[in-house]
C-alpha positions as CSV (number, residue, x, y, z in Angstrom):
1,M,205.2,-34.7,189.0
2,W,207.6,-31.8,189.0
3,L,206.1,-30.5,185.8
4,A,202.6,-30.8,187.3
5,A,203.6,-28.7,190.3
6,G,205.2,-26.1,188.0
7,A,202.1,-26.0,185.8
8,V,199.8,-25.3,188.7
9,A,202.2,-22.5,190.0
10,I,203.2,-20.8,186.7
11,L,200.2,-21.0,184.4
12,P,198.0,-18.6,186.4
13,E,200.8,-16.0,186.1
14,L,200.6,-16.4,182.3
15,G,196.9,-15.6,182.2
16,A,195.4,-19.1,182.7
17,T,192.6,-19.6,185.1
18,P,193.3,-21.7,188.2
19,F,190.9,-24.3,187.0
20,E,192.8,-24.6,183.7
21,A,196.1,-24.8,185.5
22,L,194.7,-27.6,187.7
23,F,193.4,-29.4,184.6
24,V,196.9,-29.3,183.0
25,G,198.5,-30.4,186.3
26,S,196.1,-33.3,186.6
27,L,196.9,-34.5,183.1
28,L,200.6,-34.5,183.9
29,V,199.9,-36.5,187.1
30,A,197.8,-39.0,185.1
31,A,200.7,-39.4,182.6
32,W,203.1,-40.1,185.5
33,I,200.8,-42.7,187.0
34,L,200.4,-44.5,183.6
35,S,204.1,-44.5,183.0
36,N,205.1,-45.8,186.5
37,I,202.2,-48.0,187.6
38,T,200.9,-51.0,185.7
39,P,197.2,-51.1,184.9
40,K,196.8,-54.1,187.2
41,Q,198.3,-52.2,190.1
42,L,196.2,-49.2,189.4
43,I,192.9,-51.3,189.2
44,I,193.7,-53.2,192.4
45,S,194.6,-50.0,194.3
46,I,191.4,-48.3,193.3
47,T,189.2,-51.3,193.9
48,L,190.7,-52.0,197.3
49,S,189.9,-48.3,198.3
50,I,186.3,-48.9,197.1
51,I,185.8,-52.1,199.1
52,E,187.2,-50.4,202.2
53,I,184.4,-47.9,201.9
54,F,181.8,-50.4,200.9
55,F,182.5,-52.7,203.9
56,R,182.3,-51.2,207.4
57,E,184.5,-53.8,208.9
58,M,187.0,-56.2,207.3
59,G,188.9,-58.8,209.3
60,A,191.3,-61.6,208.4
61,R,193.1,-64.4,210.3
62,N,196.3,-66.4,209.7
63,Q,197.7,-64.0,207.1
64,F,201.2,-65.1,208.1
65,K,200.5,-68.5,206.6
66,V,200.2,-67.2,203.1
67,P,203.1,-68.2,200.9
68,G,205.2,-65.2,199.9
69,P,205.9,-63.8,196.4
70,N,207.4,-66.1,193.8
71,M,205.8,-69.1,195.5
72,P,203.4,-71.1,193.3
73,T,200.1,-71.1,195.1
74,I,196.5,-72.0,194.4
75,F,194.1,-70.0,196.5
76,M,190.8,-72.0,196.8
77,C,188.1,-69.5,197.8
78,A,184.6,-70.3,199.0
79,P,181.8,-69.6,199.3
80,H,181.6,-67.4,196.2
81,A,179.0,-65.0,197.7
82,N,179.9,-61.6,196.2
83,Q,180.6,-62.1,192.5
84,F,183.2,-59.6,191.3
85,L,184.1,-58.2,194.8
86,D,185.3,-61.6,196.1
87,P,188.6,-61.6,194.2
88,F,189.6,-58.2,195.5
89,V,188.6,-59.1,199.1
90,V,190.9,-62.2,198.8
91,I,193.7,-60.1,197.4
92,S,193.4,-57.6,200.2
93,A,193.4,-60.4,202.8
94,V,196.3,-62.5,201.4
95,G,198.5,-59.5,200.5
96,R,199.6,-60.8,197.1
97,T,198.9,-58.9,193.9
98,D,200.2,-61.5,191.5
99,V,197.0,-63.6,191.8
100,C,195.7,-64.7,188.4
101,Y,192.0,-65.5,188.8
102,L,190.1,-68.0,186.7
103,A,187.1,-66.1,185.2
104,A,184.2,-67.3,183.2
105,A,184.7,-66.8,179.5
106,K,181.1,-65.7,179.3
107,S,181.9,-62.8,181.7
108,M,185.1,-61.9,179.9
109,R,183.2,-61.5,176.6
110,L,181.4,-58.5,178.2
111,R,183.2,-55.4,177.0
112,F,183.9,-53.6,180.3
113,V,184.3,-56.7,182.5
114,G,186.4,-58.4,179.9
115,L,188.8,-55.5,179.7
116,M,189.2,-55.3,183.4
117,A,189.7,-59.1,183.6
118,R,192.4,-59.1,181.0
119,L,194.2,-56.2,182.7
120,L,194.2,-58.3,185.9
121,D,195.8,-61.3,184.0
122,S,192.7,-63.4,184.5
123,I,192.5,-66.8,182.8
124,P,189.3,-67.5,180.8
125,V,187.4,-70.7,181.6
126,E,184.7,-71.8,179.2
127,R,182.0,-73.5,181.3
128,A,179.8,-76.1,179.8
129,D,176.7,-74.5,181.4
130,D,177.5,-71.3,179.6
131,V,177.4,-72.9,176.2
132,A,174.6,-75.4,177.0
133,F,171.4,-75.3,174.9
134,Q,168.0,-76.9,175.0
135,G,168.0,-80.2,173.1
136,R,165.4,-80.9,170.4
137,G,162.7,-83.4,171.2
138,T,162.5,-85.6,174.3
139,V,164.5,-88.6,175.6
140,W,163.9,-91.7,177.5
141,I,166.7,-93.6,179.4
142,S,166.3,-97.4,179.5
143,P,166.0,-98.7,183.1
144,E,167.4,-102.0,182.0
145,D,171.1,-100.9,181.6
146,G,170.8,-97.2,182.3
147,M,173.1,-96.4,179.3
148,T,170.8,-96.6,176.4
149,V,169.0,-93.3,175.5
150,L,166.2,-93.3,173.0
151,G,164.8,-90.1,171.6
152,R,161.6,-88.8,170.1
153,G,161.9,-86.0,167.6
154,T,165.6,-85.7,168.2
155,D,168.6,-85.1,166.0
156,F,171.4,-86.7,167.9
157,T,173.8,-87.1,164.9
158,Q,173.7,-83.3,164.2
159,A,173.6,-81.9,167.7
160,L,175.7,-84.3,169.7
161,K,179.1,-86.0,169.5
162,P,181.0,-88.4,171.8
163,G,182.3,-86.5,174.8
164,D,179.3,-84.2,175.0
165,A,176.8,-84.6,177.9
166,I,173.1,-84.3,178.3
167,V,171.2,-83.2,181.4
168,V,167.9,-84.9,181.8
169,E,165.2,-83.7,184.1
170,G,165.0,-85.8,187.3
171,R,168.5,-87.2,186.9
172,D,171.5,-86.0,188.9
173,G,174.4,-84.4,187.1
174,P,175.3,-84.4,183.4
175,L,175.4,-87.7,181.6
176,A,178.5,-88.2,179.3
177,I,177.9,-89.7,175.9
178,R,180.1,-92.6,174.6
179,Q,178.5,-93.2,171.2
180,V,175.9,-91.6,169.0
181,V,174.1,-94.5,167.3
182,S,171.5,-92.6,165.3
183,D,169.3,-89.5,165.4
184,E,167.1,-91.3,168.0
185,E,169.6,-93.4,169.9
186,L,172.8,-92.9,171.8
187,L,174.9,-94.7,174.5
188,L,176.2,-93.2,177.7
189,K,179.7,-93.8,179.1
190,R,178.3,-94.8,182.5
191,P,174.9,-95.9,183.7
192,A,172.6,-93.0,184.6
193,P,171.8,-92.5,188.3
194,P,168.4,-94.1,189.1
195,L,165.4,-92.0,189.5
196,P,163.8,-91.6,193.0
197,A,161.2,-94.3,193.8
198,S,158.2,-92.0,193.1
199,A,159.7,-91.0,189.7
200,D,160.4,-94.7,188.8
201,E,156.8,-95.5,189.5
202,A,155.6,-92.6,187.5
203,E,157.8,-93.6,184.6
204,S,156.8,-97.3,184.7
205,G,153.2,-96.8,185.6
206,V,153.1,-99.9,187.7
207,A,153.6,-100.9,191.3
208,E,157.1,-101.5,192.7
209,S,157.9,-105.2,192.1
210,G,160.7,-106.9,190.3
211,V,158.4,-108.7,187.9
212,A,156.5,-105.6,186.9
213,A,159.7,-103.6,186.5
214,A,161.1,-106.3,184.2
215,A,157.9,-106.2,182.1
216,V,158.2,-102.4,181.8
217,T,161.9,-102.7,180.8
218,A,161.0,-105.1,178.0
219,A,158.1,-102.9,176.9
220,A,158.6,-100.1,174.3
221,P,159.4,-96.7,175.8
222,A,156.4,-95.2,174.0
223,E,154.1,-97.6,175.9
224,A,155.9,-97.1,179.2
225,G,156.0,-93.3,178.8
226,G,158.6,-91.2,180.6
227,Y,160.0,-89.1,177.7
228,T,161.4,-85.9,179.2
229,P,163.1,-82.7,177.9
230,Y,166.9,-82.5,178.1
231,R,169.7,-80.0,177.7
232,V,173.0,-80.5,175.8
233,N,176.3,-79.6,177.5
234,P,178.9,-79.6,174.6
235,H,182.3,-80.9,175.4
236,V,184.7,-78.0,176.1
237,D,188.4,-78.4,175.4
238,Q,190.1,-76.9,178.5
239,S,193.7,-77.8,177.5
240,A,194.6,-74.2,176.8
241,M,193.3,-73.1,180.2
242,F,195.2,-75.8,182.0
243,D,198.4,-74.9,180.1
244,S,198.0,-71.2,181.1
245,V,197.5,-72.2,184.8
246,H,200.6,-74.5,184.7
247,E,202.8,-71.8,183.2
248,A,201.6,-69.2,185.6
249,L,202.4,-71.5,188.6
250,N,205.8,-72.4,187.1
251,A,206.5,-68.6,186.9
252,G,206.0,-68.4,190.7
253,K,202.6,-66.7,190.4
254,A,199.4,-67.5,192.4
255,I,196.2,-68.8,190.9
256,G,192.8,-67.8,192.4
257,I,189.9,-70.1,191.9
258,F,186.3,-70.4,193.3
259,P,185.9,-74.2,193.1
260,E,182.1,-74.0,193.4
261,G,182.0,-72.9,189.8
262,G,180.0,-69.7,190.2
263,S,178.6,-67.2,192.6
264,H,175.5,-67.9,194.7
265,D,173.7,-66.7,197.8
266,R,173.0,-70.0,199.5
267,P,174.0,-70.4,203.2
268,G,176.2,-73.4,202.5
269,L,178.9,-74.5,200.1
270,L,177.9,-75.8,196.7
271,P,179.5,-79.1,195.5
272,L,183.1,-78.3,194.5
273,K,184.2,-78.8,190.9
274,A,187.2,-81.1,190.3
275,G,189.1,-78.5,188.2
276,V,191.2,-77.3,191.2
277,A,192.5,-80.9,191.8
278,I,193.2,-81.5,188.1
279,M,195.1,-78.2,188.0
280,A,197.3,-79.1,191.0
281,L,197.9,-82.7,189.9
282,G,198.6,-81.6,186.3
283,A,201.0,-78.9,187.3
284,L,203.0,-81.3,189.5
285,T,203.0,-83.9,186.7
286,K,204.4,-81.4,184.3
287,Y,206.8,-79.8,186.9
288,P,207.5,-82.5,189.5
289,H,209.7,-80.4,191.7
290,M,207.4,-77.4,191.9
291,P,206.8,-76.5,195.6
292,L,203.1,-76.0,195.0
293,R,200.8,-75.0,197.9
294,L,197.0,-75.1,198.0
295,V,195.6,-72.5,200.4
296,P,192.0,-72.7,201.4
297,V,190.4,-69.3,201.9
298,G,187.0,-69.0,203.7
299,L,184.9,-65.9,203.0
300,N,182.4,-65.2,205.7
301,Y,180.1,-62.2,205.0
302,F,177.7,-60.6,207.4
303,S,174.9,-59.3,205.1
304,G,177.6,-58.8,202.4
305,H,175.1,-57.5,199.8
306,R,174.5,-54.4,201.8
307,F,176.5,-51.2,201.9
308,R,178.7,-50.8,205.0
309,S,178.4,-54.5,205.9
310,R,181.2,-56.7,207.3
311,V,183.4,-59.5,205.9
312,F,185.8,-61.9,207.7
313,V,188.4,-63.9,205.7
314,D,189.7,-67.1,207.3
315,I,192.9,-68.5,205.8
316,G,193.5,-72.2,206.3
317,E,196.6,-74.3,206.6
318,P,198.6,-74.5,203.3
319,L,198.2,-78.0,201.9
320,T,200.5,-80.1,199.8
321,V,199.5,-82.8,197.3
322,P,200.3,-86.2,198.6
323,S,203.2,-87.7,196.6
324,E,201.4,-91.1,196.2
325,L,198.6,-89.5,194.2
326,L,200.9,-88.4,191.3
327,P,201.8,-91.9,190.0
328,R,198.1,-92.9,190.1
329,Y,197.1,-89.7,188.3
330,M,199.6,-90.3,185.6
331,Q,198.3,-93.9,185.0
332,G,195.0,-92.4,183.6
333,G,191.6,-94.1,183.5
334,E,190.0,-95.1,186.8
335,E,193.2,-94.5,188.8
336,K,193.3,-90.9,187.5
337,R,189.7,-90.3,188.6
338,A,190.4,-92.0,191.9
339,A,193.4,-89.8,192.6
340,T,191.5,-86.7,191.7
341,S,188.6,-87.7,193.9
342,E,190.9,-88.3,196.8
343,L,192.5,-84.9,196.5
344,M,189.1,-83.3,196.1
345,A,188.0,-84.9,199.4
346,M,191.0,-83.3,201.1
347,L,190.3,-79.9,199.7
348,N,186.6,-80.1,200.5
349,A,187.4,-80.9,204.1
350,A,189.8,-78.0,204.3
351,L,187.3,-75.5,203.0
352,S,184.5,-76.9,205.2
353,A,186.7,-76.3,208.2
354,I,187.0,-72.5,207.6
355,T,183.5,-71.7,206.4
356,I,180.0,-71.7,207.9
357,S,177.5,-74.0,206.1
358,A,173.8,-74.3,206.9
359,P,171.0,-76.0,204.9
360,D,168.9,-72.9,204.8
361,Y,168.7,-69.3,206.1
362,D,166.5,-70.2,209.1
363,T,169.2,-72.6,210.3
364,L,171.8,-70.0,209.9
365,E,169.7,-67.5,211.9
366,F,169.5,-70.2,214.6
367,F,173.3,-70.3,214.8
368,W,173.6,-66.5,215.1
369,T,170.9,-66.6,217.9
370,L,172.8,-69.2,219.8
371,R,176.0,-67.3,219.4
372,R,174.5,-64.1,220.9
373,L,172.7,-66.0,223.7
374,I,175.6,-68.0,225.0
375,K,178.2,-65.3,225.0
376,S,178.8,-64.0,228.5
377,S,178.7,-60.3,228.9
378,S,181.6,-60.4,231.4
379,H,184.1,-60.9,228.6
380,G,182.9,-57.9,226.6
381,P,181.7,-57.8,223.0
382,M,182.8,-60.5,220.7
383,S,185.2,-59.8,217.9
384,I,184.4,-60.8,214.3
385,T,186.8,-63.8,214.7
386,E,184.9,-65.1,217.7
387,Q,181.5,-64.7,216.0
388,T,182.6,-66.7,213.0
389,E,184.3,-69.4,215.0
390,L,181.4,-70.0,217.3
391,A,178.9,-70.2,214.4
392,R,181.2,-72.6,212.7
393,R,181.3,-74.9,215.8
394,F,177.5,-74.8,216.0
395,A,177.3,-75.8,212.3
396,A,179.6,-78.7,212.9
397,G,177.8,-79.9,216.0
398,Y,174.4,-79.5,214.3
399,E,175.3,-82.1,211.7
400,R,177.0,-84.5,214.2
401,V,175.9,-88.2,213.9
402,L,174.6,-90.0,217.0
403,P,175.5,-93.6,217.8
404,D,172.0,-94.7,216.6
405,G,172.6,-93.1,213.2
406,R,170.5,-89.9,213.8
407,L,171.8,-86.4,213.5
408,W,171.8,-84.0,216.4
409,R,169.5,-81.7,214.4
410,E,166.9,-84.5,214.3
411,T,166.6,-84.8,218.0
412,E,163.6,-83.4,219.8
413,R,165.8,-81.3,222.1
414,V,167.5,-79.5,219.2
415,R,164.3,-79.1,217.3
416,S,162.6,-77.6,220.4
417,A,165.6,-75.2,220.9
418,R,165.4,-74.1,217.3
419,E,161.6,-73.4,217.6
420,R,162.1,-71.4,220.7
421,C,164.8,-69.3,219.2
422,A,162.7,-68.6,216.1
423,E,159.8,-67.5,218.3
424,Y,162.0,-65.2,220.3
425,N,163.3,-63.6,217.0
426,R,159.8,-63.2,215.7
427,Q,158.8,-61.4,218.9
428,L,161.8,-59.0,218.6
429,K,161.0,-58.3,215.0
430,S,157.4,-57.5,215.8
431,L,158.6,-54.9,218.3
432,M,161.4,-53.8,215.9
433,L,164.0,-54.6,218.6
434,R,167.3,-56.4,218.4
435,D,168.8,-58.9,220.8
436,Y,171.7,-56.7,221.9
437,Q,169.2,-53.9,222.8
438,V,167.4,-56.3,225.1
439,H,170.6,-57.3,226.8
440,H,172.3,-53.9,227.0
441,V,169.4,-51.5,227.2
442,L,166.3,-53.0,228.6
443,T,168.2,-54.9,231.3
444,H,170.3,-51.9,232.6
445,M,168.0,-48.9,232.1
446,T,165.5,-47.3,234.5
447,R,162.3,-45.7,233.3
448,D,163.3,-42.1,234.1
449,K,166.8,-42.5,232.6
450,A,165.3,-44.0,229.5
451,L,162.9,-41.1,229.1
452,C,165.6,-38.5,229.5
453,L,167.9,-40.4,227.1
454,F,165.1,-40.7,224.6
455,L,164.5,-37.0,224.6
456,W,168.2,-36.1,224.4
457,R,168.9,-38.5,221.5
458,A,165.8,-37.3,219.6
459,L,167.2,-33.7,219.9
460,M,170.6,-35.0,218.7
461,L,168.9,-36.7,215.7
462,L,167.0,-33.5,214.8
463,A,170.2,-31.4,215.0
464,A,172.2,-33.9,212.9
465,T,169.4,-33.8,210.3
466,V,170.3,-30.2,209.5
467,L,173.8,-31.3,208.4
468,W,172.7,-34.6,207.0
469,L,169.8,-33.4,204.8
470,P,171.8,-31.4,202.1
471,M,174.2,-34.3,201.4
472,T,171.2,-36.7,201.3
473,L,169.6,-34.6,198.6
474,L,172.9,-34.6,196.6
475,S,173.2,-38.4,197.1
476,L,169.7,-39.3,196.1
477,P,170.6,-40.2,192.5
478,V,173.2,-42.7,193.7
479,L,171.0,-44.1,196.4
480,I,168.0,-44.6,194.1
481,L,169.8,-45.9,191.0
482,T,172.1,-48.3,192.9
483,R,169.1,-49.9,194.6
484,L,167.0,-50.1,191.5
485,V,169.7,-51.6,189.3
486,S,171.0,-54.0,191.8
487,A,167.5,-55.3,192.6
488,S,166.8,-55.7,188.9
489,K,170.0,-57.6,188.2
490,A,169.4,-59.8,191.2
491,R,166.0,-60.8,189.8
492,Q,167.5,-61.5,186.5
493,A,170.3,-63.6,188.0
494,V,167.7,-65.7,189.9
495,V,165.8,-66.4,186.7
496,K,168.9,-67.5,184.9
497,S,170.4,-69.6,187.7
498,S,169.4,-72.9,189.3
499,V,171.4,-72.3,192.5
500,K,170.6,-68.7,193.5
501,I,167.9,-67.9,196.0
502,H,167.5,-64.1,196.1
503,G,170.4,-63.1,193.8
504,R,172.2,-61.3,196.7
505,D,175.5,-62.4,195.3
506,V,175.3,-60.0,192.4
507,A,173.7,-57.1,194.4
508,A,176.9,-55.7,195.9
509,T,178.7,-55.9,192.5
510,W,176.1,-53.9,190.7
511,K,175.9,-51.4,193.5
512,V,179.7,-50.8,193.1
513,L,179.5,-50.7,189.3
514,V,176.7,-48.2,189.2
515,A,178.4,-46.0,191.8
516,L,181.6,-46.1,189.8
517,V,179.9,-44.7,186.8
518,L,177.5,-42.3,188.5
519,L,179.7,-40.8,191.2
520,P,182.3,-39.3,188.8
521,V,179.4,-37.9,186.6
522,L,177.8,-36.3,189.7
523,W,181.1,-35.1,190.9
524,V,181.8,-33.1,187.7
525,T,178.2,-32.0,187.5
526,Y,178.1,-30.6,191.0
527,T,181.5,-28.9,190.5
528,W,180.1,-27.1,187.4
529,L,176.8,-26.3,189.1
530,S,178.6,-24.7,192.1
531,G,180.3,-22.2,189.7
532,E,177.0,-21.4,187.9
533,L,175.3,-20.9,191.3
534,V,177.9,-18.3,192.3
535,R,177.6,-16.6,188.9
536,E,173.8,-16.4,189.3
537,L,174.2,-15.0,192.8
538,Y,176.5,-12.3,191.4
539,R,174.2,-11.5,188.6
540,R,171.2,-11.0,190.9
541,G,173.3,-9.0,193.4
542,G,174.7,-6.8,190.8
543,S,171.3,-6.0,189.3
544,G,169.7,-5.1,192.7
545,G,172.5,-3.4,194.7
546,S,175.1,-2.0,192.3
547,S,174.6,1.2,190.3
548,S,177.2,0.3,187.7
549,G,175.6,-3.2,187.1
550,A,179.0,-4.8,186.8
551,D,178.9,-8.5,187.9
552,D,182.5,-8.5,189.1
553,K,181.9,-5.6,191.6
554,S,178.8,-7.0,193.3
555,G,180.3,-9.4,195.8
556,S,179.5,-7.2,198.8
557,A,175.8,-7.4,197.9
558,V,175.9,-11.2,198.1
559,S,178.0,-12.0,201.1
560,G,178.9,-8.7,202.8
561,S,182.4,-10.0,203.5
562,A,185.8,-9.1,202.2
563,G,187.6,-11.4,199.8
564,P,187.8,-12.5,196.2
565,L,184.0,-12.5,195.8
566,E,184.0,-8.7,196.0
567,R,186.6,-8.2,193.4
568,D,186.1,-10.6,190.5
569,T,183.1,-12.8,189.5
570,G,185.3,-15.1,187.4
571,A,187.7,-15.7,190.4
572,A,184.8,-16.4,192.7
573,V,183.3,-18.9,190.2
574,N,186.7,-20.7,189.8
575,L,187.2,-20.7,193.6
576,A,183.7,-22.2,194.1
577,R,184.4,-25.0,191.6
578,L,187.9,-25.7,193.1
579,L,186.5,-26.0,196.6
580,T,183.6,-28.2,195.4
581,F,185.9,-30.4,193.5
582,F,188.3,-31.0,196.4
583,L,185.9,-30.9,199.3
584,L,182.9,-32.8,197.9
585,P,184.6,-36.3,198.4
586,V,185.5,-35.4,202.0
587,F,181.9,-34.3,202.7
588,A,180.6,-37.4,201.0
589,Y,182.7,-39.7,203.3
590,A,181.7,-37.7,206.3
591,F,178.1,-38.1,205.2
592,I,178.5,-41.9,205.2
593,L,179.9,-41.8,208.8
594,L,177.3,-39.4,210.0
595,S,174.6,-41.6,208.4
596,E,175.9,-44.6,210.4
597,Q,175.7,-42.6,213.6
598,M,172.2,-41.4,212.9
599,L,171.0,-44.9,212.1
600,A,172.5,-46.1,215.4
601,I,170.7,-43.3,217.2
602,M,167.4,-44.1,215.4
603,R,167.7,-47.8,216.4
604,S,168.3,-46.9,220.0
605,L,165.1,-44.8,220.3
606,L,162.6,-47.7,220.2
607,P,164.0,-49.7,223.1
608,L,164.2,-46.5,225.2
609,L,160.6,-45.8,224.3
610,V,159.5,-49.3,225.3
611,I,161.1,-48.9,228.7
612,A,159.6,-45.4,229.2
613,V,156.0,-46.3,228.0
614,S,155.7,-50.0,229.0
615,P,158.1,-51.2,231.7
616,A,156.1,-54.4,232.2
617,K,156.6,-55.4,228.6
618,A,160.3,-54.7,228.9
619,Q,160.5,-56.9,232.0
620,Q,158.6,-59.7,230.2
621,I,161.1,-59.6,227.3
622,I,164.1,-59.6,229.7
623,A,162.7,-62.6,231.6
624,E,162.1,-64.5,228.4
625,R,165.6,-63.8,227.1
626,T,167.2,-64.8,230.5
627,K,165.3,-68.2,230.5
628,L,166.2,-68.8,226.9
629,Q,169.8,-67.9,227.5
630,Q,170.1,-70.3,230.4
631,D,168.5,-73.2,228.4
632,M,170.6,-72.6,225.3
633,R,173.9,-72.5,227.3
634,T,173.0,-75.8,228.9
635,L,172.1,-77.3,225.6
636,V,175.3,-76.2,223.9
637,D,177.5,-77.4,226.8
638,D,175.6,-80.8,227.0
639,L,175.9,-81.4,223.3
640,G,179.6,-80.5,223.3
641,W,179.2,-77.7,220.7
642,R,181.4,-75.4,222.8
643,Q,184.5,-77.3,223.7
644,D,186.6,-74.3,224.7
645,S,185.7,-71.4,226.9
646,F,185.2,-68.0,225.4
647,T,188.4,-66.7,226.8
648,D,190.3,-69.4,224.9
649,L,189.1,-67.8,221.7
650,T,191.2,-64.7,222.5
651,P,194.8,-65.3,221.5
652,R,197.1,-65.5,224.5
653,H,200.2,-63.9,222.9
654,T,201.0,-61.8,219.8
655,S,204.5,-62.9,218.9
656,T,205.7,-62.1,215.4
657,P,206.9,-65.1,213.5
658,S,210.6,-65.2,212.7
659,K,212.0,-65.5,209.3
660,D,212.3,-69.2,209.4
661,Q,208.6,-69.4,210.3
662,R,207.4,-67.4,207.4
663,C,206.0,-69.1,204.3
664,D,208.0,-66.9,201.9
665,E,211.3,-68.1,203.4
666,R,210.7,-71.9,203.2
667,W,211.8,-72.6,199.7
668,P,215.2,-71.4,198.4
669,M,214.8,-69.7,195.0
670,Q,217.6,-69.9,192.5
671,P,218.1,-67.4,189.6
672,S,216.4,-68.7,186.5
673,S,218.0,-68.7,183.0
674,Q,214.6,-67.7,181.5
675,G,213.5,-64.3,182.5
676,N,212.1,-63.8,185.9
677,A,210.6,-67.2,186.3
678,P,212.0,-68.9,189.4
679,A,213.9,-72.1,189.1
680,F,212.5,-74.6,191.6
681,P,214.7,-77.2,193.3
682,A,215.9,-79.7,190.7
683,S,215.9,-82.8,192.7
684,P,213.6,-84.5,195.2
685,A,216.4,-84.5,197.7
686,A,216.7,-80.8,197.6
687,L,213.0,-80.5,197.7
688,S,212.7,-82.6,200.9
689,A,215.6,-80.8,202.5
690,T,214.0,-77.5,202.1
691,A,210.6,-78.9,203.1
692,S,211.9,-80.2,206.4
693,T,212.6,-76.6,207.6
694,S,208.9,-75.8,207.3
695,Q,207.3,-78.7,208.9
696,G,204.0,-77.7,210.5
697,H,203.5,-74.7,208.3
698,A,202.5,-76.4,205.0
699,A,201.2,-79.8,206.0
700,S,198.7,-81.9,204.3
701,L,195.2,-81.9,205.8
702,P,195.0,-83.9,209.0
703,P,192.7,-86.9,208.9
704,S,190.1,-85.4,211.3
705,P,189.3,-81.9,212.7
706,A,190.2,-83.1,216.2
707,A,193.7,-83.8,215.2
708,S,194.2,-80.4,213.4
709,T,195.6,-77.3,214.9
710,S,193.1,-75.2,216.8
711,P,192.0,-72.1,215.0
712,V,192.9,-70.2,218.1
713,D,196.5,-71.5,218.0
714,E,196.7,-70.7,214.3
715,A,196.0,-67.1,215.1
716,H,198.7,-66.7,217.8
717,S,201.3,-65.4,215.4
718,T,200.7,-62.5,213.1
719,A,202.6,-60.3,210.8
720,A,202.2,-57.4,213.1
721,P,200.5,-57.0,216.4
722,G,197.1,-55.3,216.3
723,R,196.9,-54.4,212.6
724,S,198.0,-56.1,209.4
725,A,200.1,-54.2,206.8
726,T,197.7,-55.4,204.2
727,A,195.4,-52.6,203.2
728,G,191.8,-52.9,204.4
729,F,192.2,-55.8,206.8
730,S,192.7,-55.9,210.5
731,V,194.3,-58.9,212.0
732,S,192.2,-60.7,214.5
733,V,195.1,-60.8,217.1
734,P,195.2,-57.8,219.4
735,S,198.2,-56.2,220.8
736,P,198.8,-56.8,224.6
737,T,197.6,-53.4,225.5
738,R,194.5,-53.3,223.4
739,S,191.1,-55.0,223.8
740,P,190.2,-57.9,221.5
741,T,187.9,-55.6,219.5
742,S,190.3,-52.7,219.2
743,T,191.5,-53.9,215.9
744,Q,188.1,-53.6,214.3
745,R,187.3,-50.8,212.0
746,G,183.8,-49.2,212.2
747,T,181.4,-47.2,214.2
748,P,181.3,-48.0,217.9
749,A,178.1,-49.2,219.4
750,L,176.0,-46.5,221.0
751,L,174.4,-48.8,223.5
């Protein structure tokens, strides 16, 4: 760094241009960075800066519960809704950079993605779906035993082996193969799930009756019909991957895993894969005294595929593996599967408690509408924590079972409420209004005031356009290409996947990747063009206003002001390039903030225009919202979906946890004889003694949500009042002198 400063100061005195001196200094700075910062730290630092710009608001809760460094931890993250950005969002929230993520081997085989993943110490996982292929011919599963598979035009002996699996259309899940009998016959390990009633009838071609079904079973499959295409999922040996996970945990590192198996854009969780339970049980079987913690991490995005959207990370209670599961897991066979299933049920419940799940987007929109309607304005705007918590309560109540076996969502009252909310939203969309504008603008604005405010903000928008337009023209290549590429990749992802709906989970990733490539190119290009523009201005000024025709003496003809431009064309060109190089990023970020303000002004014009032009229509919308709000509040309270008052959602104190309360102080670490790997307590007695000091901070999942700690109580202690030390995230607990929303980062609402 000292040499870099010296190069910038001395080289111009030796005849070098300022741009050349800056280039040499930049090379020396880059050499210092590479020699003192690991590639992983550099990638994480750059990416965290990028996602801070991409997301307008980032919030996290319960960060103090994260186990500290050198504590073996498995972070279970869901839903996986933003592909390559999710890992960095989690790293920013949990504050640990030693997380080794499990990444699909298919993605790691890509040149750029694979290089980045290896630098981040990612562990490759070969997924069966990634190596699956379409089987030759068609198959028929005998309904008699459900285990005999007959083929037509198949080559089972060449394409399949015991341990592989086939996926048959109309059957749930892959079917594991026990024995390959011939090219046209094989046996399954377990009976295949039965087809739905309609499919059974189509396959048998007869009415549903025991006698007829038996006759079809005895008949030849060719006569009965029902041959269907199939896919082959080859058996993948994951022993190397599990060994890598176990060794990383034994070294005190953290493992990050998305147990859904892949990214998606569905409004609910996908079925979780059993790999996370196998990792935890296998690690404890191999290292019995390892103080392993499993931490559920819920990712809640608000239009996360869009630039300047919001994300809220909810960190759940650290879980321990019940000790009674280990002996059962070590027995193998059915006991091993039962222990794995029992642990998976715990993990599934833990993730469900900190995420919002809905069967479809319409239901999710119903939850958001309820959240907006029942919030009382007397308590001020809701924080991102309150918004997520309320929607989660609605999702849980929506699926509650009644004494007669029905679900709340199936009752006439709930269906009617959902239809009314949908109709209200459709009316707002037809008028291009938003609910908060109805509540805050239409309700509290007179016609004359609305007209004056409309004219004033229209003038503000016009004036801001003068500053906004030049940067918009410079940003057009980025805006156009990021949108086109992300839309194209989203369409491709939908075609290749069976779980994606619109492919929104890949949109943000490709927007960032395209911007990472395009922005530096445009930065350098605009820097060079600024110098050429100044050179051209000197050339034209010199030819028209200078008798000598010297380009380096014509600065006065261009600007009419004193300075370097009058003395030396080369100095003016270098100065222009230096100013562009350093100030362009500042102007670009100011352009982003100005665009947000302008967008907010544009959105505020329409409700003002509605009040000014049609006061009767405004009053009609207000009356409809007031009636709907009263009915929805009554519904929510009657159904028990809102057990606590809204003020209870705001934490009552902001005490900082003491050292004996922090996760990183719970386990005494002893110097290890092998490198830097920590030596965990060597005896169960020592383990239980240290565990007793942390009772309540790393407990197993309670048997029911009612018995668990309230999310509000979990947020009462933070690492620091008001703002977390973790870059990019604001803790949801405010300081005593600040409002509940003062910790949020973003543009304040204009209305």
